[in-house]
C-alpha positions as CSV (number, residue, x, y, z in Angstrom):
1,M,-31.1,-16.2,4.6
2,T,-27.4,-17.0,3.9
3,P,-25.6,-18.8,6.4
4,F,-23.7,-15.8,8.1
5,Q,-27.1,-13.9,8.0
6,K,-28.1,-16.7,9.9
7,I,-25.5,-16.0,12.4
8,Q,-26.0,-12.2,13.2
9,H,-29.9,-13.1,13.8
10,T,-29.3,-16.1,16.4
11,L,-26.7,-13.4,18.1
12,A,-29.1,-10.5,17.5
13,P,-30.1,-9.9,21.2
14,D,-25.9,-10.3,22.2
15,L,-25.3,-7.9,19.4
16,N,-28.4,-5.4,19.9
17,Q,-26.6,-5.3,23.8
18,L,-23.0,-5.1,22.9
19,N,-23.9,-2.1,20.3
20,A,-25.8,-0.1,23.2
21,L,-22.5,-0.4,24.7
22,I,-20.1,0.5,23.0
23,E,-22.0,3.6,22.2
24,R,-22.5,4.1,26.3
25,A,-18.3,3.5,26.2
26,L,-17.8,5.9,23.5
27,M,-19.7,8.9,25.0
28,S,-17.7,12.3,25.7
29,P,-18.3,15.9,27.0
30,N,-17.3,16.7,23.4
31,K,-19.4,18.0,20.9
32,L,-17.3,17.3,18.2
33,M,-16.0,13.6,19.4
34,N,-19.4,13.0,20.0
35,S,-20.2,13.6,16.8
36,V,-17.5,12.2,14.6
37,I,-18.3,9.2,16.5
38,A,-21.9,9.0,15.8
39,T,-21.1,9.3,11.7
40,Y,-18.5,6.5,12.7
41,L,-21.0,4.3,13.9
42,E,-23.6,4.6,11.8
43,S,-21.8,1.8,9.3
44,K,-20.9,-0.9,11.9
45,G,-19.9,-3.6,9.1
46,K,-20.5,-7.1,10.2
47,Q,-18.8,-7.1,13.5
48,I,-17.3,-10.7,12.8
49,R,-14.9,-10.1,15.3
50,P,-16.8,-9.7,18.4
51,I,-19.2,-12.3,17.0
52,L,-16.0,-14.7,17.7
53,V,-16.2,-13.3,21.2
54,L,-19.8,-14.1,21.5
55,L,-19.5,-18.0,19.9
56,A,-16.6,-18.6,21.7
57,G,-18.7,-18.0,24.6
58,R,-21.6,-20.0,23.8
59,L,-19.9,-22.9,22.5
60,L,-17.9,-23.5,26.3
61,G,-20.2,-21.7,28.6
62,S,-22.6,-18.7,28.6
63,V,-23.0,-14.9,27.5
64,N,-22.7,-12.7,30.3
65,S,-21.0,-9.0,31.3
66,T,-17.5,-10.2,31.1
67,T,-18.3,-11.8,27.2
68,M,-19.4,-7.7,26.4
69,H,-17.4,-5.9,28.3
70,G,-14.8,-8.5,26.5
71,A,-16.4,-8.2,23.2
72,A,-16.7,-4.1,22.9
73,A,-13.4,-4.3,24.1
74,V,-12.2,-6.1,20.9
75,E,-14.3,-4.3,18.7
76,L,-12.8,-0.6,19.9
77,L,-9.7,-1.7,19.4
78,H,-9.9,-3.0,15.9
79,N,-12.1,0.4,15.1
80,A,-9.1,2.0,16.4
81,S,-6.9,0.5,14.2
82,L,-8.9,0.5,11.5
83,I,-8.7,4.8,11.5
84,H,-5.3,5.0,12.1
85,D,-4.3,2.6,9.4
86,D,-7.0,5.2,7.4
87,V,-4.5,8.0,8.9
88,V,-0.9,5.5,8.1
89,D,-2.3,4.6,4.1
90,D,-3.9,8.2,3.1
91,T,-7.0,6.4,2.6
92,K,-10.7,8.4,2.1
93,I,-12.6,5.9,1.1
94,R,-13.7,2.5,2.9
95,R,-16.4,0.1,1.9
96,D,-18.1,3.3,-0.4
97,K,-18.3,5.1,3.3
98,P,-15.8,8.1,4.0
99,T,-13.1,7.7,6.3
100,I,-13.0,10.1,9.6
101,N,-9.5,11.6,7.7
102,G,-11.7,11.6,4.7
103,L,-14.3,14.0,6.5
104,W,-12.6,15.5,8.7
105,D,-8.5,15.8,8.8
106,N,-5.8,13.7,9.8
107,H,-5.1,15.4,13.0
108,L,-8.7,14.9,14.4
109,A,-8.4,11.1,13.4
110,V,-5.6,10.8,15.1
111,L,-7.7,11.7,18.2
112,V,-10.6,10.1,17.8
113,G,-8.3,6.9,17.0
114,D,-6.8,7.5,20.4
115,F,-10.1,7.6,22.4
116,F,-11.4,4.4,20.6
117,L,-8.0,2.6,21.8
118,S,-8.6,3.9,25.6
119,S,-12.2,2.8,25.7
120,A,-11.0,-0.3,24.7
121,L,-8.8,-0.4,27.5
122,L,-11.4,0.3,29.8
123,Q,-13.6,-2.2,28.3
124,S,-10.9,-4.4,29.5
125,V,-10.2,-3.3,32.9
126,S,-14.6,-3.9,33.1
127,T,-14.4,-7.7,32.8
128,G,-12.3,-7.9,35.9
129,D,-10.1,-10.5,34.6
130,I,-6.2,-10.0,33.8
131,R,-5.9,-12.2,31.5
132,V,-8.5,-10.5,29.1
133,V,-6.6,-6.7,29.6
134,Q,-3.5,-8.8,28.8
135,S,-4.7,-10.3,25.8
136,I,-6.0,-6.7,24.8
137,S,-2.8,-5.2,25.3
138,H,-0.7,-7.3,23.9
139,L,-2.8,-7.3,20.6
140,G,-2.1,-3.9,20.8
141,R,1.0,-4.9,20.5
142,L,1.1,-7.3,17.7
143,L,-1.3,-5.3,15.6
144,S,1.6,-1.9,15.7
145,I,4.1,-5.0,14.3
146,G,2.8,-6.5,11.7
147,E,2.2,-3.0,10.3
148,L,5.6,-2.0,10.8
149,D,6.8,-5.6,9.7
150,E,4.9,-4.7,6.5
151,I,5.8,-1.2,5.8
152,Y,9.7,-2.5,6.6
153,T,9.5,-5.6,3.7
154,A,7.7,-3.1,1.2
155,R,10.5,-0.8,1.6
156,E,13.2,-3.4,2.2
157,G,11.6,-5.7,-0.6
158,S,12.5,-8.4,1.2
159,A,9.0,-10.2,0.8
160,G,8.4,-13.8,0.7
161,E,5.4,-16.3,1.5
162,A,7.1,-17.1,4.9
163,A,7.3,-13.4,5.8
164,Y,3.8,-12.7,4.6
165,F,2.0,-15.3,6.6
166,D,4.6,-13.9,9.5
167,I,3.1,-9.9,8.7
168,I,-0.7,-11.1,8.4
169,Y,-0.7,-13.4,11.7
170,R,0.6,-10.0,13.1
171,K,-2.0,-7.6,11.5
172,T,-4.7,-10.1,11.3
173,A,-4.7,-13.1,12.6
174,S,-3.8,-12.2,15.9
175,L,-7.3,-10.2,16.4
176,F,-9.1,-13.6,16.2
177,I,-7.6,-15.2,18.1
178,S,-7.5,-12.6,21.0
179,C,-11.8,-12.8,19.9
180,V,-11.9,-16.6,20.9
181,E,-9.2,-16.3,24.1
182,I,-11.6,-13.2,25.5
183,G,-15.1,-15.2,25.0
184,A,-13.2,-18.4,26.2
185,F,-11.7,-16.6,29.4
186,A,-15.2,-15.0,30.2
187,A,-17.2,-18.6,29.7
188,G,-14.7,-19.6,32.8
189,I,-12.1,-21.5,30.6
190,N,-8.4,-21.5,32.1
191,E,-5.0,-22.4,30.1
192,G,-4.0,-24.9,29.1
193,D,-7.5,-26.2,28.5
194,P,-7.7,-28.2,25.1
195,R,-10.8,-26.7,23.8
196,L,-8.8,-22.8,23.8
197,E,-5.6,-24.0,22.2
198,A,-8.2,-26.0,19.7
199,L,-10.2,-22.0,18.9
200,R,-7.0,-20.5,19.3
201,E,-6.1,-22.2,16.1
202,Y,-9.1,-22.1,14.6
203,A,-9.0,-18.1,15.0
204,R,-5.5,-18.1,13.3
205,L,-6.3,-20.0,10.6
206,L,-9.5,-18.0,10.0
207,G,-8.0,-14.9,10.1
208,L,-4.6,-16.2,7.4
209,C,-7.9,-17.3,5.3
210,F,-9.9,-13.3,5.8
211,Q,-6.4,-11.7,4.7
212,I,-5.6,-14.0,2.2
213,R,-8.8,-12.8,1.0
214,D,-8.9,-9.6,1.3
215,D,-5.3,-9.4,-0.7
216,I,-7.5,-11.4,-4.1
217,F,-10.1,-8.5,-3.9
218,D,-6.7,-6.1,-4.7
219,Y,-6.3,-8.1,-8.2
220,Y,-10.3,-7.1,-9.1
221,A,-11.8,-3.6,-9.9
222,D,-14.7,-2.9,-7.0
223,T,-13.8,0.0,-4.8
224,T,-17.5,-1.1,-2.4
225,I,-14.8,-3.4,-0.5
226,G,-12.4,-0.5,0.9
227,K,-9.8,0.1,-1.7
228,P,-9.3,0.6,-5.3
229,T,-7.5,-2.3,-7.5
230,G,-3.5,-2.6,-7.1
231,N,-3.9,0.1,-3.9
232,D,-1.3,-2.7,-2.0
233,L,0.8,-2.6,-4.9
234,R,1.1,1.6,-5.2
235,E,2.0,1.6,-1.4
236,G,4.8,-1.4,-2.0
237,K,2.8,-4.2,-0.5
238,I,2.9,-7.4,-2.6
239,T,0.2,-10.4,-1.5
240,L,0.0,-13.7,-2.0
241,P,-1.3,-13.9,-5.7
242,L,1.8,-11.8,-6.9
243,L,4.4,-13.5,-4.4
244,H,3.7,-17.0,-5.6
245,V,4.0,-16.1,-9.4
246,L,7.4,-14.2,-8.6
247,E,9.0,-17.0,-6.9
248,D,8.6,-19.1,-10.2
249,E,12.1,-18.3,-12.4
250,S,10.3,-20.5,-15.3
251,L,7.6,-18.6,-16.3
252,A,8.1,-15.8,-19.2
253,Q,9.0,-11.9,-18.4
254,H,9.7,-13.5,-14.8
255,G,12.9,-11.3,-14.6
256,E,11.4,-8.6,-16.0
257,M,7.9,-8.8,-13.4
258,C,10.5,-9.0,-10.6
259,A,12.4,-6.2,-11.4
260,L,9.5,-4.3,-11.5
261,A,8.5,-6.0,-8.1
262,A,11.6,-4.3,-6.3
263,K,10.8,-0.9,-7.5
264,D,10.3,2.0,-4.7
265,S,6.9,3.2,-6.6
266,L,5.0,2.1,-9.6
267,E,3.3,3.9,-12.3
268,T,-1.0,2.7,-13.3
269,A,0.2,0.8,-16.5
270,E,3.1,-0.9,-13.9
271,I,0.5,-1.6,-11.4
272,E,-1.4,-3.0,-14.4
273,Q,1.0,-5.0,-16.1
274,L,1.6,-6.6,-12.5
275,I,-2.0,-7.8,-11.4
276,A,-2.0,-9.2,-15.1
277,F,1.2,-11.7,-14.3
278,A,-0.4,-12.1,-11.2
279,V,-3.5,-13.2,-12.5
280,N,-2.9,-14.8,-16.0
281,N,-0.2,-17.3,-13.6
282,G,-2.3,-18.9,-11.3
283,G,-1.5,-16.5,-8.9
284,I,-5.6,-16.0,-8.2
285,E,-6.1,-19.9,-7.8
286,Y,-2.9,-20.6,-6.1
287,A,-4.1,-18.2,-3.1
288,R,-7.5,-19.3,-3.6
289,S,-6.1,-23.4,-2.8
290,K,-4.4,-22.0,0.4
291,M,-7.0,-20.6,1.1
292,E,-9.2,-23.7,1.0
293,H,-6.5,-26.1,2.1
294,L,-6.5,-23.8,6.1
295,A,-10.0,-23.9,6.4
296,E,-10.8,-27.2,5.6
297,A,-7.7,-27.3,8.3
298,A,-10.0,-25.1,10.4
299,E,-12.8,-27.0,10.3
300,Q,-11.1,-30.0,11.2
301,K,-9.5,-28.8,14.0
302,L,-13.6,-27.9,15.6
303,Y,-14.8,-31.4,14.6
304,E,-11.9,-33.0,16.7
305,T,-12.5,-30.8,19.6
306,F,-16.0,-30.2,19.6
307,P,-17.2,-33.9,18.0
308,E,-21.4,-33.4,19.2
309,E,-23.3,-31.3,17.0
310,C,-24.3,-27.8,18.1
311,E,-25.4,-24.6,16.8
312,A,-22.5,-22.7,17.6
313,R,-20.0,-25.1,16.7
314,D,-21.7,-25.3,13.1
315,A,-21.0,-21.1,13.7
316,F,-17.7,-21.7,13.5
317,V,-17.7,-23.5,10.8
318,A,-20.4,-21.9,8.1
319,L,-18.0,-18.2,9.7
320,I,-14.8,-20.0,7.8
321,R,-16.8,-20.8,4.4
322,H,-18.1,-17.4,4.7
323,V,-14.6,-15.4,4.8
324,I,-13.3,-17.5,1.7
325,E,-16.5,-17.4,-0.4
326,R,-17.3,-13.7,0.2
327,N,-17.3,-11.1,-2.6
328,K,-16.7,-8.3,0.0
């Protein structure tokens, strides 16, 4: 059993309760909607985000009904964003499974995504805690802005490492931060508590690591991770491994590769050239070292704030190790 599987095993009763709650939350009087959702829920993924909510609750107090409704809210909002992203990116396969727009069409997928979003907001209201509602609402804005920032950067060609980290903070890390916030609020923690601030920083670093690892996958051929090799470049998105080497003017072919990366659209052969340029000049190693640095900072924050050994704290540490070492 891997450390992550151990976390899943420990939280199994809570996760089973959560999944039952999500199924109830998504029930509707429309047979087509129910059929689409039933198919979608057959593949739940690793559920890292609700796991963060549950672990925060356990670390800071206990898991209760507020925790459950909050965890359901973030999971539903996350899935709503995935469904809408698949429409925007015209993605037909995600993690080796057909997407909703791949099985049906974009029109239906947008409506189902809206239904997930509305259900997420209802779950946040069910917590009875306005801070949870605010966290979910603020998160929805950040996710949208992050995606729009990425589109704008791709179109304007103004990418740089600082811009890259701003984008992945909004589109990925913000969701992880909301998860630990909600778990903390459900456990009775208030603003200003240093434990809440520590978990927010841990979650920010975890989210950055998660997105960097996802971006590294795009440089290798494995469609089980949810997208074909070079898909980011095909969409005009330049991620950290390539960004790093494009900023090194001493590299051979630097000017040629910068000009290629600035093109509005790329042929398959050109994408392969850019990938090879990143891989052969240390871009992957740089991204991995950046992840390791962020992970170490996250672990240090946990150990400083929660010096006493406990299962939940150690699970947070294991989780960030899983994120940077995962193969899919």
